[in-house]
C-alpha positions as CSV (number, residue, x, y, z in Angstrom):
1,M,-10.0,26.2,18.4
2,Q,-9.5,26.1,22.1
3,G,-6.4,25.6,24.1
4,G,-5.0,25.2,27.6
5,S,-2.6,23.3,29.8
6,S,-3.1,20.6,32.4
7,A,-0.7,19.8,35.2
8,L,-0.3,16.1,36.3
9,A,1.4,15.5,39.6
10,T,3.8,12.6,40.2
11,G,1.8,9.4,40.4
12,V,-1.2,10.8,38.5
13,G,-2.0,9.1,35.2
14,Q,-5.2,10.9,34.1
15,A,-6.6,14.4,34.1
16,T,-9.6,16.1,32.6
17,A,-10.0,19.6,31.3
18,T,-13.2,21.6,30.8
19,I,-13.7,23.1,27.4
20,G,-16.3,25.2,25.6
21,T,-19.1,23.1,24.1
22,V,-18.1,21.1,21.0
23,D,-19.5,18.2,19.0
24,P,-17.4,15.2,20.1
25,T,-18.1,13.5,16.8
26,R,-16.6,16.4,14.9
27,S,-13.8,17.4,17.2
28,V,-10.2,16.3,18.0
29,A,-7.9,17.0,21.0
30,F,-4.2,17.0,20.6
31,G,-1.1,18.0,22.6
32,S,1.1,21.0,21.8
33,F,3.8,18.8,20.3
34,Q,3.3,15.5,18.3
35,S,6.3,13.2,18.4
36,G,4.7,10.2,16.6
37,S,2.6,7.1,17.1
38,G,-0.3,9.2,18.4
39,Q,1.7,10.3,21.5
40,N,1.5,14.0,22.4
41,L,4.2,15.5,24.5
42,G,4.3,18.1,27.3
43,R,7.0,19.4,29.5
44,T,8.6,17.8,32.6
45,T,11.7,18.2,34.8
46,Y,12.2,14.4,34.7
47,A,15.8,13.7,33.7
48,L,16.7,10.2,35.0
49,D,16.1,8.3,31.7
50,D,16.0,8.9,28.0
51,L,12.4,7.8,27.7
52,V,9.8,10.5,26.7
53,G,7.1,8.7,28.7
54,V,6.7,11.1,31.6
55,G,5.6,13.9,29.3
56,A,3.8,11.7,26.8
57,A,0.0,11.5,26.8
58,T,-3.0,10.6,24.7
59,L,-5.9,13.1,24.5
60,A,-9.5,12.5,23.7
61,V,-12.7,14.6,23.5
62,T,-14.8,12.6,26.0
63,S,-17.9,14.8,26.1
64,P,-19.2,18.0,24.6
65,T,-17.5,20.0,27.4
66,Q,-14.5,17.8,28.5
67,I,-11.2,16.3,27.3
68,T,-9.4,13.5,29.0
69,I,-5.6,13.3,29.2
70,D,-4.0,9.9,29.9
71,R,-0.3,9.0,30.4
72,A,1.3,5.7,31.4
73,N,4.5,6.9,33.0
74,T,3.8,8.8,36.2
75,A,7.4,8.9,37.6
76,D,7.4,12.7,37.8
77,A,5.1,15.7,37.3
78,A,4.3,16.9,33.8
79,D,2.5,19.8,32.2
80,I,0.6,18.9,29.0
81,G,-0.4,21.7,26.7
82,W,-3.5,20.9,24.7
83,F,-5.7,22.1,21.9
84,V,-9.2,21.2,20.7
85,V,-10.4,21.8,17.2
86,D,-14.1,21.5,16.3
87,F,-14.8,20.7,12.7
88,G,-18.6,21.2,13.1
89,G,-20.4,22.9,10.3
């Protein structure tokens, strides 16, 4: 298992993180907190609405050495904690 954190600035909807080599067909990336419906949550100082979207993201293993973090709501900065588990064997 690998882990880290990626900061997304206000207005930024996508980030990538470099990971140690994994088999993308046998690996999964997820955020540090799962709220439901496949959305992973990070932390943010955004407090203007009751929507969790600023800190919500989807994560994917996109190559043997990279994950991609996507979020739709970029109204404020967010920090997304992430983990990658490789089920290779």
